[in-house]
N, C-alpha and C positions, 0 to 999 in steps of 0.2 A: 976590147974582145967582142965578138959578134955573139948576139943572143941566139940561143938554140931554138928550135922550132918547139912547138907546144909539145908534140909527143916525145921528141928527144929529151926536153927538159924534164917531162913528167917521169921517163924511164931512169934518168939520172938521179933524180931525187929518190925515186923508189929504191934504186940499187943502194944508194947511200943510206937509207932508213934500215934497210934489211942487213947490211953489212954492219952497221952500228949495232943493231939489236942482237944478231947471232953471236957477236963477240963478247957478249956479256954473260957472266956465270949465272945471274938471276934468270935469264931466259932458259936456259937448259935446266936449271934446277926446278923452275916452276912447271916446265912440260913434263920433267920426269915424275914430279909429284902428281900431276894430273894423270899419268899413265897408272902410277901405283894406286892412286885414288880410284880410278875406275875398277880395277881389279878387286880392291878392297870393298867397294860398294856391291859388287856383284858376288864375290866369293864369301866374305865374312858372315853375312846372314845365313848362308847355308851351313857354314862351319861351326857358328856358335849358336844357332838358333834352333838346332835340331835335336837337341837332347830331351829325352822323356823325363817327366817328373819321377823322383825316386819316391816309392811309398813301401811300407810294411803291410803285410796281409796276415791274417790270422784265421785258420780253420776254414769254414764254408765260404769266407769273404774271397779266398784265394780263386775260386770258381767265377765270382762275379768280375774280377778284374782281368780275366783271361781274355786275350785277343785286343785289349785296350792299348793305347799308346802310353803305356806307363812301364816305368822300370820297377819290377815287383820283387820285393825280398820277403820271402816266407818266413814267419817265426812262430813259435808254439803257443805263446800266451799273450794275452791283452797287455799285461804289465809290461812284457818284454818290448812290445811294439811300442807302448807309451814311452819306454825308456829311450828308444831310438829316436822318437819325435823330439824329446827333450834334449838329446845329445846332438840335435841337428844333422844326424845321419840320414835321416829320410825327411821328406816334406810333410808328409802325413802318414796316417796308419788307417787302413780299412779293417774294421772288426766286426763280428757278429753282433746283433742287437736283436734279440728275440727272434722273430721270424724274418727279419731283415738285416741290413748292415748300417753302420754309422761311421763317420770320418772323425778321426782324432787328429788335432792340429795344434800348434803351440800358442800363436797369438792372433793369427788371421786366418779367415776361412780360405782354404786353397782352391780359387775357382779354376785353375787349370785342371786340378784333380776332379772336382766336383763335375766339372762339365763332361769328363769322360765317363763318368757314372750315369748321367742323366740320358734318359733314351730320347734321341732327337727324332722329330717326325721326318718323314720323307719330304724332299724338296724338288719341286718341278720347275725348272728355269723356262720362262716364256720366251726369252731372247738371250739364249746362252752366248757368253762372251768367251772368245778364244784364249783370254788372259784374266786372271783373278785380280782382287784389288791389291794384294801385296806385290805382285808383278808390275801393276800400274804405278804403284808407289815408287818403286826402285826405278822405273823408266822415267818418271816425272822427276825425280831426284837427280838422276844422271844428266838428262837433257837440260834441266834448269842450272845444274852446277856448271856445265860445259858453257851454256850461254852466258852465265854470269862470270866465268873465268875470262872468256874472251872479250867479253864486253868491258870488263875492268881493264884487261890488257891493253885496250884502246887508249888508256891514260897515258900511255907512252907517247902518243902523238901530241897531246897536250904539253907534256914535260918537254919534249924536244923543241916544240914551237916557243914556249917560255924560254927556255936556255938560249935559242938563237936570238930572241928579242933581248934578253938580258946581257948577252955578251956582244951584241950589235953585229952579229954575224949575218943576220937577216937582211941587213942593208948591203952587204957584199953579194948575197944570194940574188936579190931581187933585181940587182944590176945586169945580171945575165940570165935569169930565170923568170918568167912571168909568175905573177903572184898565184894565179889560178893554177898553173903547172906544179908550183911548190905544194899547194894544198892537194891536188890530184896525185902527185908523186907519193907524199906521205900516206895518203889512204891506200893508193895501190900497193906500196910496199908492205904495209902492215896487213893487208888483206891477203896477199900471196903467201906471207908467212903464216897467217892463221889458216888458210886453206890447207897448206901442207901439214900443219899440226891436226887439223880434223881429219884428214886422209889417214894419218897414222892411228888415230882414235878409232875411226871407222873399221880399220882392218883389225884392231886389237880387240874391239868389242865381241866379235864372235868367238875369238879365243877365250875371252873371259867368261863367257856364257858357258862354253864346253867345259872349261875348268871347274866352274860351279854346278856342273851336272844339269844345266838348263838347255841343252842343246836343242830340245824340241821348240824352244821359243824363237830359234833363229828364223823360221818362216814368217813369223809375225813381226820380229824386229826388224828384219832386213828392208822391207818397204818403208817402214816408218822412218829407219835411218837414212834411207835414200832421199826421202824428203826433208829431213832435218838439215842435211847439208846446204841446199840451196836456201832455205829459210834462214839459218844461221849466217850464211855468207852475206846476204842482203841485210840482214840485221845488224851484222857488224859494220857494214858500210855506213848504214844509217847512224849508228852510234859513234862511228869514228869521226864523221863530219861534225858532229856535236862536240865530241872531244877537241877537234882542231879549232872551233871557234872559242871553246872554253879558254884555251891557252893563247889564242890571239888577243883576247881582250885584257890581258894583264901583262905586266913586264918583269915580275918577279915570282919565283917559285912559291914563296911564301903567300902570295895573294891568290894563288890558283884555287884554294878552297872556297873562295868567294864566288867563284863562276861555275864550279862543277856540280852544284846541288841538283840542277834539272837534269843533268847527264846521269848522275847517280840513281835519280829516280826511274829514268828510262832503262838503266841496266839492271836494278834490283827489282822493279816493279813486276816485270814478267816471271822472276824466279819465286817470289813470295805469293804473286797472284795464282800461279798455277799450283803451288804447293797447298794453298788454302782451298781451291775450288776444284781440284781434279776430280773429285767424286760428285760434283754437281755437273751434270751433263749440259744444262741450259746456260749457266754462266760460262762454262768452259767453251761452248759453242761460240757465244758472243766475243770471247777473248780470242779465239782462233782467226777472227776477222779484224781485229784491231792490230794495226801495224807493229806497235811495240811489243805486244805480247803474242802475236801470231807464231813467232819464231819458235816458241815452246809449245804453245796449246795446239796448233794444228797437228805437229807430229805426234804428240801425245794421244789426240783423238784417233789419228790414223792407227796407231799402235793398238788402241782399244776398240778399233774397228767401229767408231763411232761416226766416221766421216767418209764421204764418198770422194773419189779422185776429183770430179769437178769442184768440189768445195776447196780442196787443196790449190788447185789451179787458180781458182778466183781469189783466194786469200793471198797467193803467191803475186798475183797481178796488182792487187791492191798495195802490197808491201812494196813491190817493184815502183810503181807510181808515187808512192810516199817517199822512197829513197830518192828518186828524180828531184822531187819538190824540195825535200830537206837540202839535197846537194846544191840546188840554185840558191837557196836562201843562206846556207853556209858560206857558198862562195862570196857572196856579197858582204856578208858580215866579216869574214876572214880578210877579204881584200881591203876593207875599209878601215880595220883595226890593227892589221899587222904591224904597220910602220908608225903607229901611235905609241909613244912611251909615256912613262910617268904613271899616273893614277889610273885606276881601271876604266876602261873605255864602256860607256853605257851602252846597252843595245841599241837605243834610240838614235845615238850619235853614229854608231857603226852601220846602222841601215841607212841614214841619210846619205844622199848623193854626194860624191866627193866634190869638194870645191875646186 
């Protein structure tokens, strides 16, 4: 049988990977869960986080709490208000105390109620942001989870590679398909599927924001989302090449855990790193230029209006150059280890020139 050209072989492998993945229930269940999760992260904080604290107020204290973000229940006496607190029908009671007021609570001081009663000083913002801390947190959470989900989804490349080695199918494949085309096809197929899912998520995000009553954020989210897609896709190619090598180094599924540690760090590092430091602009700025964390950090900075377009272009260029470098390294490691069976192949042996 004649060997196909590199481009033909790459596309044949990509088609095979896509057809295999989309025919599994896990693929569709996972994607549906992602869509539901996107709406949940956007809508649920609005639904469950908007209830005002319930309090009881007596006599002149009623005037003090007027206009506050409190659910006020007027009662006639202090004793009645105290009974409501003990019965857990209200969080606290505001009652007259000499010339002022005092708060009655059961076990702990109700900070959410007290904060409503304290006169806050006026605040002047020197560099006002278009988004607040809570909105940045939700954006970080969504971007991070999407990156984490698709990065972990690349494990399917490692699993399919190990399966082909374990069943010896790989020996048949490489007789008609160049090994590098096998690697390129796997990455291409999974990248196309990931891009399709990202496009659906990008279309669903504005709908989720409108449902949550956050339509005014669309003008800020849209540019950040537009940058997030290319960063995510390049990041996925980077991670996918590492997953492919992790699979090529072993010959049994049960051994895969011994080679996937570095890949797991590359996938989970951006998620936890941005979660911990999204309120630290200095650390976040440096993370936005590190290839493995730029995919989340730079879109978050763009969303918070902390980065200029030229910074995003520079970061994207650094990421693209890193992807090319990692692909070249992965290609050599994958080629030299794919046909080696038995014990786990050491990286030094996989890197050594083929004899």
